[in-house]
N, C-alpha and C positions, 0 to 999 in steps of 0.2 A: 511543290509548294504544297500541296495538298497532304501527301507524305507525309512533311515535316508537319503541318498542322495536327495531323491525326496522331501522331508518334510524340509529339509536346504533350497534348493533352493525355496521353494515356500514361505517359512516363509520371506526370505531375499529379497523377490521381492515388499515388501510393507513396509512404515515407517507410515500407517494407522494403529493406535492402532486397530480401530475394527474392521478392517480388518485380521490384527495378530490374536486378538482372536477366530474369525470364523474362519479362518485357521488353527489353532490349534486345536478346536473343530471339525473341517470335518475331519483331517487328522487323531485327536485320535479315532475316530468312528470306522475307520479299524481297531483298535486292540482291539476291544471290539462291542456289539452290538449297543452300545449308548453312547455318550460322552457330557460332561459339563463344561466349563470350567468358575468358579466362580473366580469372582473380587469384590472388594471393594475400593470407594472410598467415599472423601467428597461429590463431585460433582453429584456423579449416587447414592451413597450408596452401597449396595450388590445387585450384576446384576450376571446371569448366561447366558451364549451362547450354546445353546443345541443344536447338531447335532446328525445324526442317525436315521432318518426318511427320508421321501420322497423328502423332500423340502429343502428349504436353512437353513442353523443353525440359529437360530432365538434366541433374546437376552431378559430376561424376568427378572424382578424385583424380588427380595427374600426377602419376610420378614425374620428379626432378628430373630424371634421364630425359622422358618424352620433350619437357619442355626445352631442355638444353638442346635437343635435334632439331627446334623449330628456330628458323635463322630470325634475330630482331625481337624476339619473346623478352629476352631478360630488359634491353632497353625499354620496351614498353611497359614493363611492370615496375621499373625501377626509375628512369629519368624522367625529371618535371624540369623546363617545359619539355612537352611530349617529344619522342621522337617520331620521324618523319614515317608516314605507310610504309610497306614492302610489298611487294609482289612475289609470290613464292614460285619456285615451280613446280611442275608437276609429281605429284607424289611423294612431298616432302611433309604432308599434314598427316601427323598418326589418327589410327582408326579410331582411338578413343574421340577425337574432338569433331567423328563424324555420327549423323545418327545412323542407327540401327538398321542396317540392310542398304546402307548408300550404294557402297561399292565403292570401288576407285575415284580416288578424288582429281581432279583437272586443276583448272588455276585456280589460285588462292592469293588473296587479299588481306595481310594483316596488318590494323591501324587501331593505332594507341587509343585510350579512354581516359582523357583527361580529367583531373576532378578539381577540389580546389586547393590549391595550393600543393597536391601531392597527388600521384597518377593511380587510377582506378583498376585500370587493368589493361587488357588488349581485345580488341573484336577481330574476330574472324571470318571472312564470308569467304566461301566455297562453291564454284562450279562442276559441273561434273563434265567429262572429257567430252570434248565436243560443242559448247557452247561458248566459246571464244575465252579472249582474256578479258579481263578487268581495264575499261578504256582511262585516259587521265581525265575527263568528265565525271567518269564512275567512281573514281577515286578522290576525286575533289567533295562529289556527293557524301562519300562515305564517310570524311572527315567531319563533315559540318554535323553529320545525324551522331555521328561519333563523340563530337562536341556535347551536344545536348544530352545525349544517353548518358555520359560522365558525371556532367551536372548534375544530374539528376538519381543517378546510383551515390554520388557523392554525398546529397543531400539528406539521402535516405540513410546512408551508414551513417554520419555526425549525428543526426535524428536517434538513434537505437542506439548509440555511444552514448547519447547524454542519457537517456531515459534508463539505461541500464547503468549508469553512475546514480542517477538521483533517486532508483530503486533498491541500490544497496545502501545509500546515505538514508534512506528514509527507514530501512528496516529495524532500524533500532529505536525510531522514534514512534514506529505503529503502540497503537493500544496493545497491553498483552492478552495472549488468549488465557483466561478465565481457567485455572485446575482445581478439579473438589479437593477440599481439604478435611480433613477426617474432622469432625462436629461443625463445621461451619458451610455454609452455604451461598457461592457468591456468584452472583448476575450482575451485568453490567450492560450499556449498551451506549455506543458514541455515533453520535451522528453528526458529521461537519455542517460548517456554515454552506459552503458550496461542495456539490454532489462530486465534483472532480475531484476535490483536494483527499487526499487520506489522513492527513495529519493536521491539525491548529493548533490553537493558542488553549484548549481544556483538554487536560488531561486524567489520568489516573494511572496508578498503579498499585501491584499486590507481589507483597514479599513473604510468600508461605514461612514459619518459623522452622530451623534448620533441625530441630527436634520434636519429637511428638509432644504432641498436647502444649506444646508452647505459643506463645503468641504472635498472630500473624500482622503485619504490618499493613496498612492499607492508606492511599494517599490520592487527593482527587484534588486539581488545581484549576486555575485559570490565569495564565501569565498576560501581560501588558501587550497589545499590538494584535497584526492580523500576518497572515502569509506566512513566507518562507522565514523571517526574523521571529517571529511568536513561538514557530516550530523550534528551531533553533535552541531559544531560551527556556522552551519546553525541555529537550534533549536534557540539557545543562543541569535543570534543575531535579527532574528524574536519576541523573548519574549521581548526583551530589547526594540526594536522601539516601540514594541505595548503600552508599559509601557511608554517610553519618549513622547511617542506624544501625553499624555494625556494633560503634563505639559508645553510642548514644540512645537509650531506651525513652529518658523522659524528655517529651512532647515541646515542654517552653524552651529544654535547652537544646533541643535539635533544631527548634526554628529560630532560635539565636547566632547558633554556628551557619544556619544555610543564610539567613539573613546578612551577617558579616561576609560570606562569600560571595554575595550577591552585590553587595555594595562595594566593595574589592575590586572586582573585576569590571563593574562599572565605573569607578573611580581612573582605571589601566586605560578602559577604554574610551572615556568622554562622554560615556552616557549616561544619565541619569532616568531613565525608563524602563529597568531592570527589575520590576517589581510583579509582584503576585500575589494573589490569592490563594488560599490553601485550607482543607480539611484534615486531619490526620486521626486515624483510628488504629486501635489496638484490640484485635478480637481473641479472647486466649478460650478455647474450650473449658467448660466444667466439668469435672469429673462425675460421674453418676453415683450415687447413693443411693438410701433406700426411699429419702423423702423427695427426690429428683431421679427419675430414672431416666427420663431423656437429657439430662445434663444443662443445656441452654449454653450461653456464653456469658460471662465477663467481659465489657468491652467499655474501653479507653476513648473519649472524644475530645478534638480541642480543633476550633475553628480561628484562624488567621486571617480576618477580613473576609471570611468568605460565609456564605448562607450557611446555617445552622443546621444539620442533618435533622430529619423527622424520623420517628417511631413508631412503626404501627404495630401496636399492643394486643392482645389476645382479645381482647376483649372489644374491639374494633377501634377503639381513640388512638388519635393519633397526636403524639408528643412529639414537641420542639426542645432537640436537646439544648439544656442553658449554657453554651461556651461562647465566648466572644472573644477577639482579638483582634490587634493591626495586621495590616498585610504586610509582608517581607520585601526588604529590598529597597524601601522607601526610605526609612527613618534608620538612626542607629541604632534605637532601643525597640525592640517589641516585646509588645505585653500579650498574655493569653491564658487562658483560663480554661484546664483538663475535667472534664466531669465524667465521673467514671458510672456506670450503672448494669443493670443485668438484661439481656435477652433471653427471656422462658423460650421453651420450645415452641414454634410455632410464628412468631414474633418476626419482625425485620426492622432493620437501619434503614432509613434510604440516605445515602450522598446524592448533591445533585448539583449542577452549575446552573449560574446565572441564567444562562441561556432557555432554563427552563422556564422561571419563573418571568422573564422576559421577554418570552416568547408573543410574538403581535398576532393578535388575529378577531375573532368573533366577528359579529353581524357587520360592524363598521371597518374592520379589517385593522383597525390601529390599537385596538385593546390589550394590554399585558395580560398575558395569563395569571400570573399573580399566586402567590401561596396558599390564599384561601380554596382555589379551584383545585391544585395540588392536593391540599390533604382532604377536600373533599373525593377526588379521585383514590385515595389510600382508603379512606374509611371501608370501603368495602374488601380491604385484603386483609383479613384478620384471619389467621392459620392457614396463610398462603405462603409458599416457598417464594423464596426472592425472585426467580425467576419471574415468575407473575406478576410479584410487584412490579418489579423493574417495566415490564409490558403494558403494565395494568397504565401506570402513567406515561409510558413513552405514548401511547397509544389518545390518552387525553390532550397531550400537548399536539399531537398531530391532527387531532382532529378540530382544535382551538386552530391552528395554526392556516390549517387548508389551503395548502401550498405557498402560502406565503416565505416572504425571505426571513432569516431567522439567522441567530447568531450559532456557534458551538453547541450541539446538548450533548451533555454528560450525566448520566444516571448509574449508581453502582448500588446494590444492595447487598448487605450483610445481614443472613437470615439464622437465626437457630432452628436445627433440624426437628421438624415435627416428631413425636415421642412415636413411636410403632406402633400400630394400634394390635391389641391381643385377637391371637388365634381365635377364629371362631369354633365353638365348641361344636360336636356333634350333633348332628339333627336328627330328630324326633321322627321313625317312620310314620309316615302318612296313613290316616286312619283309613281303613276300606268301610267301604257302604255295608249296610248286614239291617236286622231285626234286632231290636233292642229285647 
């Protein structure tokens, strides 16, 4: 009972399948001179984790022919409910299933490892010649241990399968990695409400133009709800916008198409809470000429129920984009106004989620950060690159929160690269000392 208590505590300490298998082999080696846990999967084929030597348990591939020569292994790997345990004749254990330098095998006991509705594998216990055969009591005890070990390995395998599935499903929902675009400086920061979450209800996306000098499309939004449901809706909106922008570049018509798609899907599913707020941006590098050696960016901005972007001008002033609109997915007709401006070299447009202005902190811990504090943080960002502007705003919000809970926080900067400084001329030689 002491062994089983210790074994259970160790087996339940990890949800990593390989660690659970290794722990099973190492614990089982205490019941004999050596032990091997034999498993089979489509991904890895037949594999044995062997313990009983001086080193740590080692995993080795096992050819099918060697397994076929082991009586009872096929039933143990495929049969559920598990087959009975089986004592093997001396010399029937392949050398691959023994620790290095073990020598000849004496008596052996093959015990199935039952899982949750399916077999996990088999446990092989081996004694050296002269150490006696396994008694009926020892066989029963080995089956009790195998049941606990099989349950732990099965739970770890199920956890890994679900984690892998979630990773694959989340891959296309994660915020995109921003890549440099000629003539456009882009930077973003994404901070989900819960540190353990990789995705949430706030999102951003960037679609570079397929042709040089074309318009780069940028979107930042916030969907209704939290958790997995919000993440799924986020993915649908991102995919829909990515498809629509290929046939529609007018922001207002684009929002109307998206609104219709959300309303139609909500009606089919019987749900009326599939709505979101968005801000769309289109950034086109301006070709440099004699008067504009640095170019700049022609910028279109359209807000749909979302906080309007802020522009940091070269003189340090912070300007709010005069664009307003209704959220999408709530009413049959959406209205929005598109505002066009020019970002001169060194100027930045900051898109942000309401998690920024609604962040609660301060001396009392419950006051909202607000747009005025955000403006104040941006006033010192004149002539900074977009990455520095995003970082300055993010630091200001973090300091205000001081560790408090918060909603998803998204910041995205669109900047016009600064003009390159002219190369310095040749330096005059230093004057030498002397008399006049």
